[in-house]
N, C-alpha and C positions, 0 to 999 in steps of 0.2 A: 504494498500500500504506499502511497507518496507521502512523504513528510509533511506532518500538519504545522503549522506555523502558528503561535499563538499572539494571533493580531489583537485580540481582545473584541472584535467585531462582533457585533450580536448575532448570533448564529441564525435565527430567525430571519432578519434583514437580508443576511447574506443569501440565503436559500431563494427568498422572494425575489430580490434582485436578479438573480441567475436565471428563476424561471421567467420573470418578464421579459428580458433580454432577450432569452433563447439563441444566445449567441455564443454562451460558455461552451467550450468544446467537452467539458465535464458532463454539462446536463445533455449535450447533444449524445454523448456515450450512453448516457443514464437512459435518456428517451427510447432508445433502441428497445430497452427490455422493460421498461414501465411506461405509466401515462402520467396525465396531469392529476387525475384523481388521486392517485397513489402518493403523489408529491404533498397533494392537499391533506391527505390523511396524516403525513409525516409531521407537516407544520403542524397540524390541529396536536397531535401528539404533544410534540415539543411543547407548545403554548400550553397546553392542560396540565402537563407535569411541570412546569416552570423551569424549562431546559434551555436558556440563552445563550451559553457558551459550550463549545466544542467539549473542553474538559469537563464542564458538569457531566457532558452526556457518558465521557468516559468514566468519570466516577460513580456514577449511577449504575451502568452496566455493572462495574466491580461490585458494587453494594447488593446487586440481585443475584450475581452469580455467587458473592459469599454467601447469601441467606440462602440460597438453591442448596449449595454445598453443606450447610451447615444441617439444613433438615434432612438432607439425604443421610448425613453422618449419624442423627438422632435416630432416623428409622433403622439403620442397620443395627444399633446398639439394641433398640427395643426389640428387633426380631431375632437377635443372638440371645437376648434373656428369654424371650418366649420360647426358643427351640430347647433352651437348658430345661425352663420348666415343663416344658411337654415330657422329656424324659423322666424328669425328677417326679410327676405327677405319676408318670406310667408304673415306674418303679415303686412308689409309693402305694399305689393302689394294688399291685400285685401283691405287695409284701403284707398288706392287711387283710386282703382276700385270702390269703393261703398261709397266713401265721396259724389260725387255728388248727390247720390240718396238720402243720410242723409240731405245734405243741402235743396234738394227740400221738404224732409218731414218737417224740420223745418219753410219754409215757407209757405206751402200750409195752407187753411183755414180748409180742409177737411182730418185732419189726420187720422181719424178712417179709413175712405177709402183708402188713400193712405198707411196706414202701412198695411192693409189687402192684398192689392196688390203688396206689394214689401217687405213683412215680411221676406223673406228668405236674402235678400240683407241687410237690416237693422241690422239682427240678426248678419251678417258676419262683417258687421262694427262695431257693437256694441263689438263684442269680440275682433275684432283687435286691436279697438282703447284701451280697457281696458288692453290689453296685452302690448301695445306700453306704455300707462301711467307708468304701472307698472315699466317699464325699463327706462323711460324718465320722469320722475314727471313733468319737466317744460314744456313738450309738445314741445321741440325744437327735432322733429324725424330725424335721420341722412339721408342721400340723397340713394335713392334705387339705383343709378346708380352706385355710388361709392361703395358701399356695395357688389354690383354684381361683380364689378371689383376686389375687395378684395378678393371674394369666387373665383373666376378664378385663382388669385395669389396663394391663398393657395392650390388651387387644384392641381396646377404644382409644387410646393413645395412639396406636398404628395407624387406624382409621385416619383420626384427625390430622396427625402427621403428613399421611398420603394425600389428603385433602389439600393441606397445604403446599404439598411438595408438586401437586399438579397444577396449582395455581402459579407457583413460583417457576415453574418449566416455562409456563405461556408467557410469563413475564420476561424470562432470559430470552426467549425465542423474539418476543417482539422487540425487545431493545437491540438484539441483533439485527433484525431486520431493518429497524429503524437507522441505526449507523450503516449500514450497507447503503441505504437510501442517501443518507446524508452524504456519503463520501462519494456516491454516483454523480450527484447533484452537483457538488462544490469543486470535486477534485477530478481532474484528467489523468487518467493512469499513461504513465510514459511507456511510450513504445520502445522495444529492446532494439540494439543496432542490427541484429542479424534481421529482424523484421523489416527493418528500413531497406536495408540490401536485398531482401527477397522482393520486396516492392518494386525496388528500381530495376531488378534483372526481368521483371515482368514487363515493364515499360521497353523493353529493347528486344 
């Protein structure tokens, strides 16, 4: 992109003058891809958002991108915790459901017979207990009801964050489009030397 000079000239006036004159090379290039209606939308957007300098536009683009990235990072944190809770809830549920069977197994005198008849339940218990002990070595397992409530809270938070994330993504795209329009209206892309040489060869 061509280097932008910090002239301090009002950005809206710059754009309006170039559109009216229709002699600006940057505008002619841009007009091949867009039309006056799009230019008007760009002007309205800048005016409505009180953006009167090019640097203001760059600063605003940085702000919306930073906010978008921040929301995305929060979503990842929430999703990670929800994944952890899903596994924890599963193990706790299995543990509580199969512990009575395990307790009976410990009390019975006919362990081999009991184990054969309840093998699948005992396997589930042992797997769940092993996983929980790995996380809570002291054996103080968390409250299942509280974990489920925490999961529901995080689920709602994720929904809210996703709504914000979607809107912020639209903002990022909108500001990027506006900047692209401003650049095309005000600044003429420089032609590379090899392009000039190719054009000269075509004339001969």
